C-alpha positions as CSV (number, residue, x, y, z in Angstrom):
1,R,-24.3,58.3,-34.0
2,V,-25.0,58.9,-30.8
3,C,-23.4,55.9,-28.3
4,A,-24.2,55.3,-23.5
5,L,-20.9,53.8,-22.2
6,D,-20.5,53.3,-18.8
7,A,-18.6,56.0,-17.0
8,R,-16.6,53.0,-14.6
9,S,-16.0,51.2,-17.5
10,G,-16.6,53.0,-20.8
11,R,-18.2,50.3,-21.6
12,E,-20.4,50.4,-24.5
13,I,-24.7,50.3,-22.8
14,W,-26.5,51.3,-26.3
15,C,-25.9,53.1,-30.1
16,Y,-28.2,54.6,-31.9
17,S,-27.6,55.7,-35.7
18,R,-29.4,56.8,-38.7
19,P,-28.5,57.3,-42.2
20,R,-26.3,60.4,-42.9
21,G,-28.3,62.8,-44.8
22,G,-26.7,63.0,-48.5
23,A,-27.1,65.3,-51.0
24,G,-27.9,68.9,-50.1
25,V,-26.1,68.6,-46.5
26,P,-24.2,71.5,-45.7
27,G,-21.4,73.0,-45.4
28,D,-19.6,70.9,-41.3
29,A,-22.8,69.5,-41.5
30,A,-21.8,67.2,-44.7
31,K,-18.5,66.3,-43.2
32,G,-21.2,65.1,-39.8
33,A,-19.8,67.6,-37.4
34,N,-21.7,67.5,-33.8
35,R,-21.2,69.4,-31.6
36,G,-22.7,67.2,-28.8
37,V,-26.4,66.5,-26.9
38,A,-28.7,67.5,-24.3
39,L,-29.8,65.5,-21.8
40,L,-33.5,66.1,-19.2
41,G,-34.5,63.3,-17.6
42,D,-34.8,59.7,-18.8
43,R,-34.2,62.2,-22.3
44,V,-31.3,62.3,-24.7
45,F,-31.6,65.4,-27.7
46,F,-29.4,66.1,-30.4
47,A,-29.3,67.7,-34.2
48,T,-28.8,65.6,-37.4
49,D,-27.0,67.0,-40.3
50,N,-30.4,68.0,-42.6
51,A,-31.6,69.0,-39.8
52,H,-33.8,67.7,-37.2
53,L,-34.1,67.2,-33.4
54,I,-34.2,64.3,-32.2
55,C,-35.1,61.9,-28.6
56,L,-33.4,59.3,-27.6
57,N,-34.2,56.9,-24.0
58,R,-31.4,58.3,-21.4
59,L,-32.0,54.2,-21.0
60,T,-32.1,52.2,-23.3
61,G,-31.4,55.0,-27.1
62,G,-34.9,54.5,-27.9
63,L,-36.5,56.7,-29.9
64,M,-38.5,58.8,-28.6
65,W,-39.4,61.1,-31.1
66,D,-37.3,63.0,-34.8
67,V,-38.7,66.1,-36.0
68,D,-37.7,67.9,-39.0
69,V,-36.7,71.7,-38.0
70,K,-36.8,73.3,-41.4
71,V,-39.7,75.3,-42.0
72,P,-41.5,73.9,-44.5
73,G,-40.9,75.3,-48.3
74,A,-38.1,77.6,-46.9
75,P,-34.8,78.1,-49.3
76,G,-32.0,77.8,-48.3
77,Q,-30.2,73.8,-47.9
78,Y,-30.2,73.1,-43.9
79,G,-28.4,71.2,-41.3
80,S,-27.5,71.2,-37.8
81,T,-24.4,70.8,-36.6
82,G,-24.6,72.7,-33.1
83,A,-25.6,71.0,-29.6
84,P,-30.1,71.8,-27.8
85,L,-29.8,73.4,-25.1
86,V,-32.8,72.8,-22.2
87,V,-34.8,75.3,-21.1
88,G,-37.0,74.1,-18.5
89,D,-39.6,71.4,-20.5
90,L,-38.1,73.0,-24.2
91,V,-35.2,72.1,-26.6
92,I,-34.2,74.9,-28.9
93,T,-31.8,74.3,-31.1
94,G,-30.7,76.2,-34.2
95,V,-29.1,75.2,-37.6
96,S,-26.8,75.7,-40.3
97,G,-25.5,76.5,-43.4
98,G,-25.4,79.5,-43.5
99,D,-23.0,80.0,-46.3
100,A,-25.0,79.0,-47.8
101,P,-28.1,81.2,-49.1
102,L,-30.9,80.1,-45.5
103,Q,-33.1,82.1,-42.8
104,G,-31.9,81.2,-40.0
105,F,-33.7,80.6,-36.9
106,L,-34.5,79.1,-33.2
107,A,-36.8,76.5,-32.5
108,A,-38.0,75.9,-29.1
109,Y,-39.9,72.3,-29.1
110,Q,-41.4,70.2,-25.9
111,A,-39.1,67.8,-24.0
112,A,-42.0,65.7,-24.0
113,T,-43.1,65.2,-27.1
114,G,-41.4,66.8,-30.1
115,Q,-44.8,69.3,-30.1
116,L,-43.5,72.9,-32.2
117,A,-43.5,75.4,-28.9
118,W,-42.1,78.7,-31.1
119,R,-39.5,80.1,-33.9
120,F,-37.9,82.6,-33.8
121,S,-36.7,84.6,-36.8
122,T,-32.8,85.9,-36.8
123,L,-33.5,88.0,-40.1
124,P,-35.9,90.5,-39.9
125,K,-39.0,91.3,-43.1
126,H,-39.2,93.5,-45.4
127,G,-40.2,96.6,-44.0
128,E,-40.1,95.3,-40.2
129,P,-38.0,97.7,-37.9
130,G,-33.3,96.7,-39.0
131,S,-34.4,95.1,-42.7
132,E,-34.0,99.0,-44.0
133,T,-29.9,98.5,-42.3
134,W,-29.4,95.8,-45.1
135,N,-28.7,96.4,-48.4
136,G,-29.3,95.5,-51.8
137,S,-30.6,92.0,-51.9
138,A,-28.3,90.8,-49.2
139,L,-31.9,90.1,-47.0
140,D,-33.1,88.0,-49.5
141,T,-30.0,86.4,-49.3
142,G,-30.2,85.8,-45.8
143,G,-27.7,84.0,-42.9
144,G,-27.6,84.9,-39.7
145,A,-27.0,80.4,-38.7
146,T,-27.3,79.3,-35.5
147,W,-25.4,76.7,-35.2
148,L,-23.2,76.9,-32.3
149,T,-25.5,77.0,-29.1
150,G,-26.8,79.5,-26.8
151,S,-27.0,79.4,-23.1
152,Y,-30.0,80.9,-20.9
153,D,-29.4,82.9,-17.5
154,A,-32.3,81.0,-15.4
155,E,-32.2,85.0,-13.0
156,T,-32.8,87.1,-15.7
157,G,-35.4,84.6,-18.2
158,L,-33.3,85.8,-20.7
159,L,-31.7,82.2,-23.6
160,Y,-28.3,84.2,-25.7
161,W,-27.7,82.4,-28.6
162,P,-25.2,83.6,-31.0
163,T,-25.8,84.1,-35.3
164,G,-23.1,83.9,-37.6
165,N,-21.9,83.9,-40.9
166,P,-24.0,87.2,-42.7
């Protein structure tokens, strides 16, 4: 649920809510944890418990777009609890659920349309550099959830994003 309030009076301007994700939502996301929104112009962005990225109109609270950030067919119970991050005209979001077997990633979407711009896996695939450092079946089990919001250094053009739940 996201609400807009008048800063002077505290009066509610609008409230957007949607049903919770239900069965299969993992960890803190299942409890309703949400760590905030991101703003860009007339748009408000937030992640849902079942790993959707939502864009609302800042003035009306009307739904502008809704994308499912999960990788189609990927194993694991994905959720989202972190606030998205706006960088230029992109909205970047991560996933929670790293305490369950999943592969962490970041995904960036066009702020105007919700179209996927890029996706970055936080874990190497078998045979990629770094995969040899994972023992046994650890790489298949996964980890590297991106449930905390990262930061962007505009001067260097670098995005920094923490991972967790190995």
